[in-house]
Kinemage of the C-alpha trace (Angstrom):
@kinemage 1
@onewidth
@group {chain A} dominant
@subgroup {mainchain}
@vectorlist {calphas} color= white
{ca met a 1} P -0.006 0.001 0.005
{ca pro a 2} L 2.322 2.777 -1.172
{ca trp a 3} L 1.550 6.337 -0.112
{ca ser a 4} L 1.401 7.400 -3.747
{ca glu a 5} L -2.244 7.117 -2.794
{ca gly a 6} L -3.172 10.433 -1.208
{ca leu a 7} L -5.495 10.961 1.712
{ca ala a 8} L -8.424 11.492 -0.621
{ca glu a 9} L -7.754 8.113 -2.290
{ca leu a 10} L -7.387 6.408 1.090
{ca ala a 11} L -10.667 7.989 2.212
{ca ala a 12} L -12.358 6.705 -0.947
{ca arg a 13} L -11.066 3.179 -0.332
{ca leu a 14} L -12.274 3.323 3.253
{ca asp a 15} L -15.713 4.481 2.099
{ca ser a 16} L -15.954 1.723 -0.524
{ca arg a 17} L -14.850 -0.931 2.025
{ca gln a 18} L -11.849 -1.857 -0.134
{ca leu a 19} L -9.790 -0.986 2.927
{ca ser a 20} L -10.638 -0.850 6.611
{ca ala a 21} L -9.232 1.545 9.204
{ca val a 22} L -8.043 -1.491 11.164
{ca glu a 23} L -6.065 -2.758 8.140
{ca leu a 24} L -4.594 0.680 7.512
{ca thr a 25} L -3.597 1.100 11.158
{ca glu a 26} L -2.103 -2.377 11.335
{ca his a 27} L -0.119 -1.576 8.207
{ca cys a 28} L 1.293 1.577 9.799
{ca leu a 29} L 2.142 -0.218 13.044
{ca asp a 30} L 3.895 -2.961 11.049
{ca arg a 31} L 5.838 -0.379 9.017
{ca ile a 32} L 6.958 1.398 12.194
{ca ala a 33} L 8.005 -1.881 13.833
{ca ser a 34} L 9.878 -3.033 10.718
{ca his a 35} L 11.609 0.158 9.596
{ca asp a 36} L 11.729 2.798 12.314
{ca gly a 37} L 14.692 1.169 13.976
{ca arg a 38} L 16.630 2.381 10.947
{ca ile a 39} L 15.036 5.815 10.722
{ca gly a 40} L 14.346 6.813 14.339
{ca ala a 41} L 11.320 8.909 13.501
{ca phe a 42} L 9.197 7.940 16.533
{ca leu a 43} L 9.905 8.554 20.200
{ca ser a 44} L 6.786 6.670 21.245
{ca thr a 45} L 3.795 4.924 19.710
{ca thr a 46} L 0.249 4.742 20.978
{ca asp a 47} L -0.730 1.499 22.698
{ca pro a 48} L -1.605 -0.855 19.790
{ca asp a 49} L -4.732 -2.193 21.469
{ca gln a 50} L -5.965 1.357 22.053
{ca val a 51} L -5.359 2.615 18.544
{ca leu a 52} L -6.732 -0.539 16.911
{ca ala a 53} L -9.859 -0.276 19.049
{ca ala a 54} L -10.264 3.313 17.831
{ca ala a 55} L -9.777 2.107 14.265
{ca ala a 56} L -12.474 -0.548 14.723
{ca ala a 57} L -14.801 2.128 16.089
{ca ala a 58} L -14.103 4.257 13.014
{ca asp a 59} L -14.966 1.303 10.769
{ca ala a 60} L -18.208 0.754 12.653
{ca ala a 61} L -19.140 4.426 12.422
{ca arg a 62} L -18.426 4.446 8.695
{ca ala a 63} L -20.541 1.319 8.180
{ca ala a 64} L -23.369 3.059 10.011
{ca gly a 65} L -22.949 6.196 7.917
{ca asp a 66} L -22.040 8.143 11.044
{ca his a 67} L -18.343 8.906 10.576
{ca pro a 68} L -17.368 12.531 11.280
{ca ser a 69} L -15.185 13.140 8.182
{ca pro a 70} L -13.695 11.345 5.169
{ca leu a 71} L -10.440 10.971 7.146
{ca ala a 72} L -12.029 9.001 9.975
{ca gly a 73} L -9.768 6.058 10.773
{ca val a 74} L -6.651 7.508 9.097
{ca pro a 75} L -3.528 7.460 11.314
{ca val a 76} L -1.519 10.627 11.927
{ca ala a 77} L 1.790 11.161 13.738
{ca ile a 78} L 2.262 14.120 16.091
{ca lys a 79} L 5.480 15.972 16.854
{ca asp a 80} L 6.450 15.468 20.460
{ca asn a 81} L 6.033 19.103 21.514
{ca val a 82} L 2.251 19.007 20.901
{ca ala a 83} L 0.140 17.657 23.752
{ca val a 84} L -1.977 14.525 23.466
{ca glu a 85} L -3.729 13.497 26.667
{ca gly a 86} L -2.259 10.343 28.163
{ca glu a 87} L 0.675 10.206 25.702
{ca pro a 88} L 4.265 11.260 26.419
{ca leu a 89} L 5.257 14.900 25.821
{ca thr a 90} L 9.050 15.062 25.977
{ca cys a 91} L 9.951 17.857 23.533
{ca gly a 92} L 13.034 15.752 22.872
{ca ser a 93} L 14.395 16.776 26.294
{ca arg a 94} L 15.504 14.883 29.373
{ca leu a 95} L 13.663 17.514 31.415
{ca leu a 96} L 10.304 16.138 30.245
{ca ala a 97} L 11.257 12.488 29.807
{ca glu a 98} L 8.609 11.309 32.272
{ca tyr a 99} L 5.926 13.950 31.613
{ca thr a 100} L 2.428 13.034 30.408
{ca pro a 101} L 0.000 15.905 29.774
{ca pro a 102} L -3.547 15.863 31.183
{ca tyr a 103} L -5.016 17.552 28.111
{ca thr a 104} L -4.890 17.580 24.306
{ca ala a 105} L -3.811 20.438 22.055
{ca thr a 106} L -6.620 22.117 20.149
{ca ala a 107} L -5.091 21.260 16.759
{ca val a 108} L -4.852 17.562 17.652
{ca ala a 109} L -8.321 17.562 19.204
{ca arg a 110} L -9.711 18.837 15.892
{ca leu a 111} L -8.019 15.995 14.009
{ca gln a 112} L -9.444 13.536 16.530
{ca gln a 113} L -12.897 15.079 16.173
{ca ala a 114} L -12.574 14.338 12.457
{ca gly a 115} L -11.923 10.698 13.399
{ca met a 116} L -8.167 10.636 12.781
{ca leu a 117} L -6.069 8.313 14.928
{ca val a 118} L -2.951 9.480 16.765
{ca ile a 119} L -0.497 6.643 16.184
{ca gly a 120} L 2.571 8.071 17.931
{ca lys a 121} L 4.830 10.990 18.824
{ca thr a 122} L 7.778 11.900 16.609
{ca asn a 123} L 11.342 12.876 17.416
{ca met a 124} L 12.568 16.459 17.356
{ca asp a 125} L 15.462 18.718 18.279
{ca glu a 126} L 15.155 19.534 21.989
{ca phe a 127} L 12.419 22.151 22.506
{ca gly a 128} L 12.735 23.068 18.824
{ca phe a 129} L 16.404 24.110 18.986
{ca gly a 130} L 18.150 22.840 15.898
{ca ser a 131} L 17.936 22.201 12.170
{ca ser a 132} L 18.769 18.531 11.878
{ca thr a 133} L 16.971 16.478 14.577
{ca glu a 134} L 20.369 15.572 16.015
{ca asn a 135} L 19.767 17.591 19.208
{ca ser a 136} L 17.199 15.215 20.717
{ca ala a 137} L 18.102 13.853 24.149
{ca phe a 138} L 16.914 10.380 23.088
{ca gln a 139} L 17.971 9.525 19.545
{ca val a 140} L 19.026 10.804 16.142
{ca thr a 141} L 16.561 10.715 13.258
{ca arg a 142} L 17.855 9.748 9.807
{ca asn a 143} L 16.753 10.770 6.352
{ca pro a 144} L 14.792 7.922 4.653
{ca arg a 145} L 16.378 8.790 1.306
{ca asp a 146} L 19.884 8.334 2.732
{ca ala a 147} L 20.212 7.033 6.292
{ca glu a 148} L 23.650 8.652 6.657
{ca arg a 149} L 22.146 12.116 6.241
{ca val a 150} L 19.978 14.366 8.372
{ca pro a 151} L 16.219 14.727 7.791
{ca gly a 152} L 16.298 18.426 8.708
{ca gly a 153} L 14.739 19.870 11.816
{ca thr a 154} L 13.214 20.401 14.135
{ca ser a 155} L 10.228 18.406 12.816
{ca gly a 156} L 12.584 15.840 11.318
{ca gly a 157} L 10.771 12.943 12.959
{ca ser a 158} L 7.434 13.923 11.394
{ca ala a 159} L 8.941 14.559 7.952
{ca ala a 160} L 10.928 11.308 8.020
{ca ala a 161} L 7.862 9.319 9.155
{ca val a 162} L 5.884 10.527 6.129
{ca ala a 163} L 8.785 10.223 3.684
{ca ala a 164} L 9.502 6.660 4.841
{ca gly a 165} L 5.866 5.620 4.428
{ca leu a 166} L 5.459 4.875 8.128
{ca val a 167} L 2.331 7.059 8.233
{ca pro a 168} L 0.344 8.824 5.504
{ca cys a 169} L 0.576 12.238 7.216
{ca ala a 170} L 1.970 13.998 10.267
{ca ile a 171} L 1.944 17.201 12.257
{ca gly a 172} L 5.016 19.351 12.908
{ca thr a 173} L 5.679 22.802 14.296
{ca asp a 174} L 7.423 25.703 12.595
{ca thr a 175} L 9.139 28.561 14.433
{ca gly a 176} L 11.990 29.420 12.063
{ca gly a 177} L 11.370 26.772 9.408
{ca ser a 178} L 10.942 23.567 11.357
{ca val a 179} L 8.150 22.187 9.148
{ca arg a 180} L 9.367 23.602 5.860
{ca gln a 181} L 13.072 22.750 5.986
{ca pro a 182} L 12.705 19.049 6.926
{ca ala a 183} L 9.910 18.709 4.360
{ca ala a 184} L 12.360 19.987 1.745
{ca leu a 185} L 15.190 17.690 2.836
{ca cys a 186} L 12.940 14.607 3.005
{ca gly a 187} L 11.016 15.217 -0.243
{ca val a 188} L 7.525 15.812 1.194
{ca val a 189} L 5.134 18.761 1.477
{ca gly a 190} L 5.113 21.013 4.530
{ca met a 191} L 2.943 24.033 5.302
{ca arg a 192} L 3.385 26.972 7.665
{ca pro a 193} L 0.095 28.872 7.986
{ca ser a 194} L -0.237 32.567 8.691
{ca tyr a 195} L 0.478 33.322 12.323
{ca gly a 196} L -2.748 32.814 14.269
{ca arg a 197} L -4.498 30.509 11.784
{ca ile a 198} L -3.986 27.441 14.014
{ca ser a 199} L -4.338 27.530 17.783
{ca arg a 200} L -1.124 27.196 19.781
{ca tyr a 201} L -3.002 25.822 22.814
{ca gly a 202} L -1.202 22.631 23.777
{ca leu a 203} L 1.980 23.488 21.850
{ca val a 204} L 4.979 23.756 24.174
{ca ala a 205} L 6.307 27.257 23.671
{ca tyr a 206} L 9.685 28.035 22.129
{ca ala a 207} L 9.228 31.538 20.663
{ca ser a 208} L 5.580 32.354 21.222
{ca ser a 209} L 5.374 35.154 18.650
{ca met a 210} L 6.488 32.839 15.859
{ca asp a 211} L 5.520 29.253 16.827
{ca gln a 212} L 2.972 27.646 14.514
{ca ile a 213} L 1.638 24.132 14.039
{ca gly a 214} L 1.695 22.887 10.441
{ca pro a 215} L 0.882 19.749 8.435
{ca ile a 216} L 3.235 17.431 6.558
{ca gly a 217} L 2.036 15.152 3.784
{ca asn a 218} L 3.001 13.524 0.507
{ca ser a 219} L 1.145 16.099 -1.569
{ca val a 220} L -0.288 19.598 -1.354
{ca ala a 221} L -3.775 18.070 -1.307
{ca asp a 222} L -2.892 15.864 1.668
{ca ala a 223} L -1.295 18.659 3.688
{ca ser a 224} L -4.114 21.085 2.895
{ca met a 225} L -6.727 18.579 4.113
{ca leu a 226} L -5.015 18.526 7.520
{ca leu a 227} L -4.576 22.295 7.463
{ca gly a 228} L -8.274 22.783 6.818
{ca leu a 229} L -9.193 20.583 9.773
{ca met a 230} L -6.880 22.384 12.208
{ca met a 231} L -7.528 26.024 11.330
{ca gly a 232} L -10.075 28.179 13.084
{ca pro a 233} L -10.720 30.325 16.180
{ca asp a 234} L -9.954 29.036 19.659
{ca arg a 235} L -10.871 30.718 22.920
{ca cys a 236} L -7.957 28.939 24.603
{ca asp a 237} L -5.415 30.909 22.537
{ca ser a 238} L -5.674 34.699 22.570
{ca thr a 239} L -3.325 34.947 19.573
{ca cys a 240} L -5.542 32.710 17.425
{ca leu a 241} L -7.429 34.659 14.740
{ca pro a 242} L -11.114 35.078 15.584
{ca his a 243} L -12.537 34.739 12.085
{ca asp a 244} L -13.358 31.602 10.124
{ca pro a 245} L -10.619 30.094 7.952
{ca pro a 246} L -10.655 30.501 4.167
{ca asp a 247} L -11.626 27.987 1.515
{ca leu a 248} L -8.398 26.179 0.638
{ca asp a 249} L -9.503 25.089 -2.827
{ca pro a 250} L -10.297 28.303 -4.736
{ca gln a 251} L -10.115 28.496 -8.529
{ca leu a 252} L -7.302 30.863 -9.416
{ca pro a 253} L -6.018 32.382 -12.636
{ca arg a 254} L -2.341 32.161 -13.494
{ca leu a 255} L -0.458 34.360 -11.070
{ca thr a 256} L 2.683 36.452 -10.931
{ca leu a 257} L 5.635 34.843 -9.194
{ca gly a 258} L 8.383 36.938 -7.676
{ca ile a 259} L 11.881 35.485 -7.522
{ca pro a 260} L 13.986 37.228 -4.858
{ca asp a 261} L 17.482 38.112 -6.007
{ca glu a 262} L 18.853 37.773 -2.466
{ca tyr a 263} L 17.988 34.049 -2.308
{ca gln a 264} L 20.138 33.246 -5.344
{ca thr a 265} L 23.534 33.637 -3.757
{ca asp a 266} L 26.827 31.779 -3.506
{ca asn a 267} L 25.535 30.301 -0.234
{ca cys a 268} L 22.962 28.308 -2.215
{ca glu a 269} L 24.110 25.044 -3.759
{ca pro a 270} L 24.048 24.955 -7.582
{ca ser a 271} L 21.746 21.917 -7.538
{ca val a 272} L 19.146 23.909 -5.578
{ca leu a 273} L 19.377 26.872 -7.956
{ca ala a 274} L 19.090 24.500 -10.934
{ca val a 275} L 15.801 23.087 -9.600
{ca leu a 276} L 14.547 26.616 -8.981
{ca glu a 277} L 15.375 27.613 -12.547
{ca asp a 278} L 13.687 24.510 -13.945
{ca thr a 279} L 10.522 25.269 -11.959
{ca ile a 280} L 10.548 28.872 -13.182
{ca glu a 281} L 10.717 27.686 -16.788
{ca arg a 282} L 7.826 25.264 -16.221
{ca ala a 283} L 5.731 28.052 -14.734
{ca lys a 284} L 6.493 30.364 -17.649
{ca arg a 285} L 5.498 27.704 -20.187
{ca ala a 286} L 2.216 27.268 -18.327
{ca gly a 287} L 1.433 30.975 -18.607
{ca trp a 288} L 2.584 32.282 -15.243
{ca gln a 289} L 4.217 35.675 -15.109
{ca val a 290} L 7.636 35.601 -13.452
{ca arg a 291} L 9.644 38.632 -12.413
{ca pro a 292} L 12.502 39.402 -10.042
{ca val a 293} L 11.851 41.090 -6.704
{ca ser a 294} L 14.240 42.471 -4.157
{ca leu a 295} L 14.222 41.719 -0.445
{ca pro a 296} L 17.416 43.570 0.551
{ca leu a 297} L 16.981 42.983 4.306
{ca thr a 298} L 17.296 39.216 3.882
{ca pro a 299} L 20.935 39.135 5.111
{ca tyr a 300} L 19.818 40.609 8.442
{ca ala a 301} L 16.940 38.213 9.033
{ca leu a 302} L 18.996 35.385 10.519
{ca ala a 303} L 20.539 37.547 13.239
{ca ala a 304} L 17.187 39.174 14.031
{ca tyr a 305} L 15.511 35.783 14.270
{ca tyr a 306} L 18.080 34.177 16.546
{ca leu a 307} L 18.103 37.184 18.893
{ca ala a 308} L 14.321 37.547 19.117
{ca ala a 309} L 13.615 33.802 19.296
{ca ser a 310} L 16.318 33.198 21.901
{ca val a 311} L 14.992 35.955 24.161
{ca glu a 312} L 11.526 34.388 24.007
{ca ala a 313} L 13.006 30.919 24.580
{ca ser a 314} L 14.937 32.152 27.613
{ca ser a 315} L 11.678 33.408 29.100
{ca asn a 316} L 9.588 30.367 28.156
{ca leu a 317} L 12.093 27.825 29.444
{ca gly a 318} L 12.268 29.496 32.835
{ca arg a 319} L 9.316 27.295 33.866
{ca tyr a 320} L 11.537 24.195 33.960
{ca asp a 321} L 12.775 24.535 37.512
{ca gly a 322} L 12.406 20.992 38.867
{ca val a 323} L 9.576 22.089 41.127
{ca arg a 324} L 6.323 22.208 39.216
{ca tyr a 325} L 6.819 19.303 36.770
{ca gly a 326} L 9.445 17.501 34.783
{ca tyr a 327} L 12.869 16.261 35.784
{ca arg a 328} L 14.274 17.164 39.206
{ca ser a 329} L 17.896 16.523 40.176
{ca pro a 330} L 18.244 14.341 43.280
{ca asp a 331} L 20.707 16.907 44.684
{ca arg a 332} L 18.473 18.802 47.147
{ca ser a 333} L 21.037 20.307 49.547
{ca ser a 334} L 19.430 23.686 48.776
{ca trp a 335} L 16.845 25.086 46.398
{ca leu a 336} L 19.527 26.869 44.375
{ca glu a 337} L 21.646 23.714 44.109
{ca met a 338} L 18.618 21.693 43.034
{ca leu a 339} L 17.640 24.307 40.407
{ca thr a 340} L 21.160 24.637 39.044
{ca thr a 341} L 21.780 20.898 38.888
{ca thr a 342} L 18.339 20.177 37.402
{ca arg a 343} L 18.901 22.580 34.525
{ca thr a 344} L 22.524 21.544 34.014
{ca glu a 345} L 21.573 17.889 33.749
{ca gly a 346} L 18.219 18.389 32.030
{ca phe a 347} L 19.036 20.802 29.198
{ca gly a 348} L 21.206 19.805 26.247
{ca asp a 349} L 24.028 21.939 24.864
{ca glu a 350} L 21.969 23.732 22.200
{ca ala a 351} L 19.195 24.576 24.664
{ca lys a 352} L 21.759 26.037 27.059
{ca arg a 353} L 23.262 28.043 24.207
{ca arg a 354} L 19.902 29.560 23.269
{ca ile a 355} L 19.014 30.302 26.891
{ca met a 356} L 22.319 32.060 27.509
{ca leu a 357} L 22.058 34.055 24.299
{ca gly a 358} L 18.485 35.095 25.063
{ca thr a 359} L 19.216 35.969 28.694
{ca phe a 360} L 22.193 38.088 27.659
{ca ala a 361} L 20.309 39.887 24.874
{ca ser a 362} L 17.439 40.780 27.215
{ca ser a 363} L 19.580 41.791 30.186
{ca ser a 364} L 19.943 45.323 31.501
{ca gly a 365} L 22.282 47.367 29.320
{ca tyr a 366} L 21.906 45.093 26.296
{ca tyr a 367} L 18.099 44.960 25.870
{ca asp a 368} L 17.910 48.009 23.568
{ca glu a 369} L 21.126 47.243 21.746
{ca phe a 370} L 20.196 43.684 20.803
{ca tyr a 371} L 16.599 42.642 21.442
{ca val a 372} L 14.851 45.894 20.567
{ca arg a 373} L 16.948 46.270 17.419
{ca ala a 374} L 16.034 42.723 16.424
{ca leu a 375} L 12.337 43.542 16.848
{ca arg a 376} L 12.729 46.674 14.733
{ca met a 377} L 14.408 44.645 12.024
{ca arg a 378} L 11.578 42.138 12.217
{ca thr a 379} L 9.076 44.933 11.550
{ca leu a 380} L 11.116 46.191 8.594
{ca ile a 381} L 11.305 42.686 7.116
{ca ala a 382} L 7.512 42.283 7.399
{ca arg a 383} L 7.032 45.629 5.642
{ca glu a 384} L 9.508 44.633 2.952
{ca phe a 385} L 7.483 41.493 2.192
{ca ala a 386} L 4.267 43.547 2.133
{ca arg a 387} L 5.792 45.923 -0.437
{ca ala a 388} L 6.953 43.003 -2.563
{ca phe a 389} L 3.426 41.571 -2.572
{ca glu a 390} L 2.180 44.848 -4.063
{ca glu a 391} L 4.171 43.905 -7.179
{ca val a 392} L 3.712 40.111 -7.274
{ca asp a 393} L 1.139 37.623 -6.034
{ca leu a 394} L 3.582 35.111 -4.551
{ca ile a 395} L 7.282 34.611 -3.928
{ca leu a 396} L 9.046 31.441 -5.045
{ca ser a 397} L 12.426 30.635 -3.511
{ca pro a 398} L 14.622 27.942 -2.005
{ca val a 399} L 13.845 27.147 1.622
{ca ser a 400} L 17.195 25.475 2.341
{ca pro a 401} L 20.441 26.497 0.677
{ca ser a 402} L 21.472 22.832 0.433
{ca thr a 403} L 20.111 19.332 0.264
{ca ala a 404} L 20.442 17.007 3.276
{ca trp a 405} L 23.958 16.996 4.710
{ca pro a 406} L 25.787 14.088 6.395
{ca leu a 407} L 25.000 13.289 10.026
{ca gly a 408} L 27.398 15.024 12.408
{ca gln a 409} L 28.758 17.431 9.794
{ca arg a 410} L 27.405 20.623 11.433
{ca thr a 411} L 26.848 19.657 15.071
{ca lys a 412} L 30.253 20.968 16.157
{ca asp a 413} L 29.735 24.351 14.481
{ca pro a 414} L 26.497 26.066 15.617
{ca leu a 415} L 26.940 28.987 13.210
{ca glu a 416} L 27.108 26.643 10.229
{ca met a 417} L 23.949 24.939 11.473
{ca tyr a 418} L 22.179 28.297 11.921
{ca leu a 419} L 23.055 29.258 8.328
{ca ser a 420} L 20.871 26.415 7.084
{ca asp a 421} L 17.886 28.536 8.191
{ca val a 422} L 18.870 31.611 6.189
{ca phe a 423} L 15.987 31.311 3.675
{ca ser a 424} L 13.320 30.029 6.052
{ca val a 425} L 13.445 32.545 8.920
{ca pro a 426} L 12.318 35.680 6.971
{ca val a 427} L 8.839 34.153 6.464
{ca ser a 428} L 8.649 33.364 10.178
{ca leu a 429} L 9.586 36.918 11.165
{ca ala a 430} L 6.928 38.307 8.809
{ca gly a 431} L 4.237 35.869 10.017
{ca ile a 432} L 3.161 35.031 6.469
{ca pro a 433} L 2.051 31.676 5.033
{ca ala a 434} L 4.355 29.439 3.039
{ca thr a 435} L 4.241 25.964 1.520
{ca val a 436} L 7.230 23.824 0.634
{ca leu a 437} L 6.936 21.161 -2.028
{ca pro a 438} L 9.512 18.820 -3.572
{ca ala a 439} L 10.583 20.099 -6.986
{ca gly a 440} L 13.488 17.874 -8.010
{ca asp a 441} L 16.565 15.965 -6.901
{ca asp a 442} L 20.261 16.724 -6.886
{ca ala a 443} L 22.863 14.504 -8.559
{ca ala a 444} L 22.960 12.244 -5.486
{ca gly a 445} L 19.191 11.701 -5.608
{ca leu a 446} L 18.497 13.913 -2.599
{ca pro a 447} L 15.293 15.987 -2.680
{ca val a 448} L 15.230 19.726 -3.342
{ca gly a 449} L 12.214 21.579 -1.937
{ca leu a 450} L 11.016 25.038 -2.993
{ca gln a 451} L 9.011 27.506 -0.940
{ca ile a 452} L 5.940 29.432 -2.083
{ca ala a 453} L 5.147 32.343 0.219
{ca gly a 454} L 2.201 34.726 0.070
{ca pro a 455} L 0.803 37.789 1.821
{ca ala a 456} L -0.378 37.585 5.422
{ca leu a 457} L -3.649 35.639 5.739
{ca ala a 458} L -3.542 34.593 2.075
{ca asp a 459} L -3.294 30.907 3.011
{ca asp a 460} L -5.862 30.001 0.355
{ca leu a 461} L -3.802 31.686 -2.355
{ca val a 462} L -0.592 29.949 -1.284
{ca val a 463} L -2.224 26.499 -1.130
{ca ala a 464} L -3.954 26.906 -4.490
{ca ala a 465} L -0.744 28.102 -6.161
{ca ala a 466} L 1.228 25.254 -4.606
{ca arg a 467} L -1.311 22.788 -5.959
{ca gln a 468} L -0.925 24.203 -9.473
{ca leu a 469} L 2.881 24.249 -9.332
{ca glu a 470} L 2.905 20.708 -7.965
{ca ala a 471} L 1.037 19.578 -11.079
{ca leu a 472} L 3.529 21.376 -13.327
{ca ile a 473} L 6.523 19.840 -11.549
{ca asp a 474} L 4.966 16.338 -11.338
{ca tyr a 475} L 7.447 15.128 -8.713
{ca pro a 476} L 6.708 11.468 -7.862
{ca arg a 477} L 5.136 10.950 -4.457
{ca gly a 478} L 5.955 8.238 -1.933
{ca gln a 479} L 9.643 8.162 -2.876
{ca gly a 480} L 10.725 6.865 0.509
{ca phe a 481} L 8.107 4.148 0.919
{ca glu a 482} L 10.175 1.103 -0.028
{ca leu a 483} L 13.169 0.859 2.287
{ca ala a 484} L 16.057 -1.539 2.046
{ca ala a 485} L 15.809 -4.371 4.537
């Protein structure tokens, strides 16, 4: 059962009784048991008896004509920084290794209300700090296309699970590119909605002003089905937009694509630029207008992002004190000793690096010089995108300057790792929607993903354009399904 069948096709087979939810779930559990030892996508899986009972209930509801949505009985994997009641919530950190939340995130609850089955929690860089899923306290995740390379991060577990055919779809989170970049490196589709489109209730905070939950699937249609289920107002999240979400399947004319000059630099691998150029030519032949645009503040986005996000992370991670929940060091000679030892033992190196950077940048005497300036640059970048969208409908660009790199290559050099986010963080700072879809391979057969970004709240435009470009590119789906034994 290759995942070249999209969610719509799976739903049709479930409706026609050619396939049962129990069979589909058993298939996923078998795939995880057989292949995830090689990939390391999952940190935990739902109790098989529990998830198979839920699948049987979905089959019974469908037989009675009472199923809540076409996706009832379809398994989905959830990144392990999104709460699911009764399931582990580790955030890839030793600090939360034994934590189980008493509630479910709104986004996941909406998938469950549609009848989807949570089959497990996927690996991630600790608390969202990283770009390769090598910073987890528990295991390293590998790219299904080449197990000696990274899957990207921090939603590398979710992207790898979909690319390897372990599950038909998954949920990730995106602060500076953590859905989009691993989607690109693994050859799947990832979506970051406009800030506020999906509730953050139940998402463990990294940088609250940029964190967003987003779907990962084998096609734009698959990812947009999940996006449509998760979007909408939520009284539990004051930053969630109060109005109803848009129709994600509008009929659109051919549009004008902007190609930013600043994304076509020496930092970008020739293979990535070659795929971008090929996609541009395909769009032109199909009648799209293509023109260059300038985003001159792009070189400043990376510094602004890492300052602003680290300050927010420093504040958000202050709650992990060994008192209220999570790991507590057994050294209790004093409260200060317990706190210090708990955080020293509980946080990994990258988490400590971000906390120290954020604490320094927000400290007295440096707040205006670093943090406030980063926020001002963020505003200027958002305005720059808005001006660009007065000239073009959408912006097409690389999302990663390279394809997947070898495991361990960048872990010893944090700055080199941070540079892998250079094309993904501007969208996050601006709070605008973007979709990444596979557009080709490099000479080594590694996927190249391209990013389509649109104006704030134009999620429908971005999804519709991505669907049209996907058809023009015709990149084969389900590439990672068959794995070597």
